[in-house]
C-alpha positions in Angstrom: 24.8 10.5 -48.7 22.5 12.2 -46.2 20.9 9.5 -44.3 17.4 10.2 -42.8 17.5 9.9 -38.7 15.8 7.5 -37.1 12.1 8.3 -36.1 11.3 7.6 -32.5 8.7 7.9 -30.2 9.5 11.1 -28.0 8.0 13.4 -25.3 9.4 16.8 -24.5 8.3 19.6 -22.5 9.9 22.8 -21.6 10.7 23.8 -17.8 10.7 27.6 -17.3 12.5 29.6 -14.5 14.9 26.7 -13.7 18.3 27.3 -14.4 20.6 24.9 -14.3 24.5 26.3 -14.4 26.1 23.4 -16.0 25.7 22.1 -19.3 24.1 18.8 -18.7 24.4 17.4 -22.3 21.9 14.9 -22.8 21.3 15.1 -19.4 20.5 12.6 -16.6 17.5 10.5 -15.3 14.9 11.6 -13.0 12.8 8.8 -13.3 13.3 5.6 -15.4 13.1 6.9 -19.1 12.4 10.3 -17.9 15.4 12.8 -18.5 16.0 16.5 -17.8 18.6 19.1 -19.7 19.8 22.6 -20.4 20.8 21.6 -23.7 17.8 20.7 -26.0 20.6 20.8 -29.3 21.6 17.7 -27.7 18.3 15.9 -28.4 17.3 17.9 -31.3 18.5 15.1 -34.0 15.9 12.8 -32.3 12.9 14.4 -33.4 11.7 14.3 -37.2 12.1 17.8 -39.4 8.4 17.6 -39.8 8.0 17.7 -35.9 9.0 21.6 -35.7 6.8 22.5 -39.2 3.8 21.0 -37.0 4.4 22.4 -34.1 5.0 25.9 -35.4 7.7 28.5 -35.0 7.1 29.9 -31.8 7.1 26.6 -30.0 10.1 25.0 -31.9 11.9 28.2 -30.8 10.5 27.9 -27.1 12.2 24.5 -26.6 15.5 25.7 -28.2 15.5 28.8 -25.6 13.8 26.7 -22.6 15.7 27.4 -19.3 15.6 23.5 -19.4 13.6 20.6 -20.7 12.4 17.3 -19.8 12.0 14.5 -22.2 11.8 11.1 -22.8 13.1 8.9 -25.7 10.4 6.0 -26.8 7.6 4.8 -23.7 9.3 5.5 -20.5 9.1 2.4 -17.8 6.8 4.0 -15.3 4.4 4.5 -18.2 4.7 1.4 -20.2 1.3 -0.3 -19.3 -0.4 3.2 -19.9 -3.3 2.7 -22.4 -3.9 5.8 -23.3 -4.0 8.3 -26.5 -1.2 10.5 -27.3 -2.6 13.6 -26.0 -3.6 11.7 -22.7 0.4 10.2 -22.4 1.4 13.7 -22.5 -0.8 14.8 -19.7 0.8 11.8 -17.5 4.3 12.6 -18.1 3.7 16.4 -17.3 2.2 14.8 -14.1 5.2 13.1 -13.0 6.8 16.1 -13.7 4.7 17.9 -11.2 6.1 15.4 -8.6 9.4 16.3 -10.0 8.8 20.1 -9.5 7.2 19.3 -6.0 10.1 17.7 -5.0 12.6 20.4 -6.3 10.8 22.4 -3.9 11.7 20.4 -1.1 15.0 21.4 -1.6 14.1 24.9 -2.0 11.2 27.2 -2.6 11.1 28.1 -6.8 8.3 29.1 -9.1 9.5 26.8 -12.2 6.8 25.0 -14.0 6.0 23.7 -17.6 3.2 25.1 -20.1 2.7 23.0 -23.4 4.3 19.1 -23.8 4.7 17.5 -27.0 5.1 13.8 -27.9 6.1 12.9 -31.7 4.9 9.3 -32.5 6.6 7.3 -35.7 3.6 6.0 -38.1 4.6 4.5 -40.9 7.0 6.7 -43.0 5.6 9.4 -41.4 5.1 10.9 -37.8 2.1 12.0 -35.6 2.3 14.8 -33.0 0.3 15.1 -30.1 -0.1 18.2 -27.9 -1.4 19.0 -24.2 -1.0 20.4 -21.1 -1.3 20.4 -17.7 -2.3 24.0 -16.4 -0.4 25.6 -13.3 0.7 29.2 -12.3 3.6 28.0 -10.1 4.7 31.0 -7.7 6.9 31.6 -5.2 6.1 31.8 -1.4 6.2 35.5 -2.1 4.1 35.3 -5.0 6.3 35.9 -7.9 8.0 34.4 -10.4 11.2 34.6 -10.7 14.2 31.7 -11.8 15.7 29.9 -9.5 19.1 28.1 -10.3 19.9 24.5 -8.8 23.1 22.6 -8.9 23.9 19.0 -9.9 23.9 17.8 -6.8 20.7 19.5 -5.7 19.0 18.1 -8.7 20.4 14.8 -7.8 19.3 14.9 -4.3 15.6 16.0 -5.8 15.4 12.4 -7.9 15.9 10.6 -4.5 13.2 12.7 -3.1 11.2 11.7 -5.8 11.5 7.5 -5.5 10.7 8.2 -2.0 7.8 10.3 -2.7 6.1 8.3 -5.4 5.5 5.3 -3.1 3.6 8.0 -1.1 1.1 8.7 -3.9 0.0 5.1 -3.8 -3.4 5.9 -3.9 -3.2 9.2 -6.2 -5.7 11.3 -7.4 -3.7 13.3 -10.0 -1.6 10.3 -11.7 -4.7 8.5 -13.2 -4.6 5.7 -15.9 -7.8 7.9 -16.7 -6.9 11.6 -16.8 -10.3 12.7 -18.1 -11.8 11.5 -14.6 -12.5 14.1 -11.9 -10.5 15.1 -9.3 -11.1 15.6 -5.4 -8.6 16.0 -3.3 -9.7 15.2 -0.3 -11.6 11.9 -1.7 -11.7 9.1 0.7 -9.2 6.6 0.5 -6.3 9.4 -0.1 -3.0 8.8 2.2 -3.1 12.3 4.7 0.7 12.6 3.2 -1.3 12.6 -0.4 -3.4 14.3 0.6 -1.2 17.5 1.6 1.1 17.4 -1.3 -2.0 18.0 -2.9 -2.9 20.7 -1.2 0.7 22.3 -1.2 0.7 22.2 -5.3 -2.7 24.1 -4.8 -1.4 26.7 -2.1 2.0 27.2 -4.8 -0.4 27.7 -7.7 -1.9 30.9 -5.8 -0.3 33.5 -6.7 -2.6 35.8 -4.2 -1.1 35.2 -0.8 -4.2 35.4 1.0 -4.8 31.8 -0.3 -1.3 30.5 -0.2 -1.9 30.9 3.4 -5.2 29.4 3.5 -4.0 26.3 2.1 -0.8 25.8 4.0 -2.9 25.7 6.9 -4.9 23.4 5.2 -1.7 21.5 4.7 -1.2 21.7 8.3 -4.5 20.5 9.3 -4.6 17.3 6.8 -1.5 16.1 8.7 -2.3 16.9 12.4 -5.5 17.5 12.9 -8.2 14.3 13.8 -11.2 16.4 14.7 -12.7 19.9 15.0 -12.4 21.1 18.4 -9.9 23.6 19.5 -8.5 23.5 15.8 -6.3 26.1 15.8 -4.4 25.2 19.3 -4.4 21.9 18.5 -2.8 21.8 15.2 -0.2 24.9 16.3 0.4 22.5 19.2 1.0 19.7 17.7 3.5 21.4 14.5 5.4 22.7 17.5 5.9 19.8 19.0 6.9 17.8 15.8 8.9 20.3 14.9 10.7 20.3 18.1 13.7 22.4 19.3 14.1 24.3 22.7 11.2 25.8 24.2 11.7 29.4 22.4 11.3 28.0 19.0 8.3 25.5 19.5 6.7 28.9 20.9 7.8 30.9 17.8 5.9 28.0 15.6 3.0 27.7 17.9 2.7 31.5 17.4 3.1 31.5 13.3 0.4 28.8 12.7 -1.6 30.7 15.2 -1.3 33.7 13.4 -2.0 31.7 10.5 -5.1 30.8 11.3 -6.0 34.6 11.9 -5.4 35.4 8.6 -6.9 32.1 7.3 -10.1 33.2 8.9 -10.5 36.5 7.6 -9.7 35.2 3.8 -12.5 31.7 4.1 -15.1 34.6 5.5 -14.8 37.3 3.4 -13.3 39.7 5.6 -10.7 42.3 4.7 -7.4 42.9 5.7 -6.0 45.9 6.1 -3.7 47.4 3.1 -0.8 48.0 6.0 -0.8 44.2 6.9 0.1 43.0 3.3 3.9 42.4 4.3 2.5 40.7 7.0 0.7 38.4 4.9 3.8 38.1 2.6 5.8 37.5 5.8 3.8 34.6 6.9 3.5 33.0 3.5 6.6 33.0 3.3 7.3 31.2 7.0 4.9 28.9 6.5 6.1 27.7 2.7 9.3 27.4 4.8 7.7 25.2 8.0 5.6 23.1 5.3 8.8 22.5 3.2 10.4 20.8 6.4 7.7 19.0 7.7 6.8 17.6 4.4 10.5 16.5 4.4 11.0 15.1 7.6 8.2 12.9 6.5 9.1 11.8 3.3 12.4 11.2 4.4 11.5 8.5 7.2 9.6 5.7 7.1 8.5 5.4 10.1 7.3 9.0 10.5 5.6 8.5 7.5 4.3 5.4 9.0 2.4 7.7 11.9 0.8 9.5 9.1 -0.5 6.4 7.8 -2.7 5.6 11.3 -6.2 5.9 12.0 -7.4 8.9 13.8 -7.1 7.3 17.3 -3.7 5.9 16.6 -2.5 9.3 15.5 -4.4 11.1 18.5 -2.1 9.1 21.1 1.4 9.5 19.0 0.9 13.2 19.3 -0.2 13.1 22.9 2.8 11.1 23.8 5.3 13.2 21.5 3.9 16.6 24.1 4.7 14.1 27.0 8.5 13.1 25.5 
């Protein structure tokens, strides 16, 4: 006798350009209730046959052939209190996955992204299916899309970063209880690190190399500037001091940030960049990407460092001044 599957609430979204070389079975937990796997067939039995009819053959095959999928069974712990509709639930879950993908980037550069997500909700003897998406066009630091491999060990390191990153987004303008409200990354009350993460995601979402450089510079300003006077020199010098190292290493970082501000100025003021300079802009973008990654990793990994960036402008000025003489 064929026993029909037990209907349950299931959220799922495909993740593209993320290669997980080891077979993960049902996967492992990223956040309470939120899992990731590269074997969709291991969780397929949790979906009602009607689910695949509703989403259609193309989307069904997309899930089955995806590099990886993130999913929940039942209401995940971190979203239980969200009194939202099914399609809003999909957006909220996708925003948490966006944090995961950002934390993957803290391990190494990648261009993994999500598109349409789905949730199956039991309704009597039937199911209701909602779909929604968190639009993104993530590219790597060179402005391209390519598949990046992550080992299980790297994924586990990523989950540690997720746990440490979420508290830094305490005043979070993306994971809102009401996803329909407007977003302003620079709104008053948003923490410096939270704003820096936001502008990092903007940089990674830009395919234009010039706009990547612009937004990476904005990340550095968000973290290291306290006023507009001598901005380029001040940010360049503070970043170099924060990174540490030998005099030559600090000088190289100072020059990198300084050159990046030259490109930033051209882009935001509508000036043109010569064709023979495109390779240089790509190189700057890749170097800036690595620099911002290292900076954010240091901040997220240390509560003490993170607290410095939560201080007011006067205290932050004193911190950077003392550091420059240490």
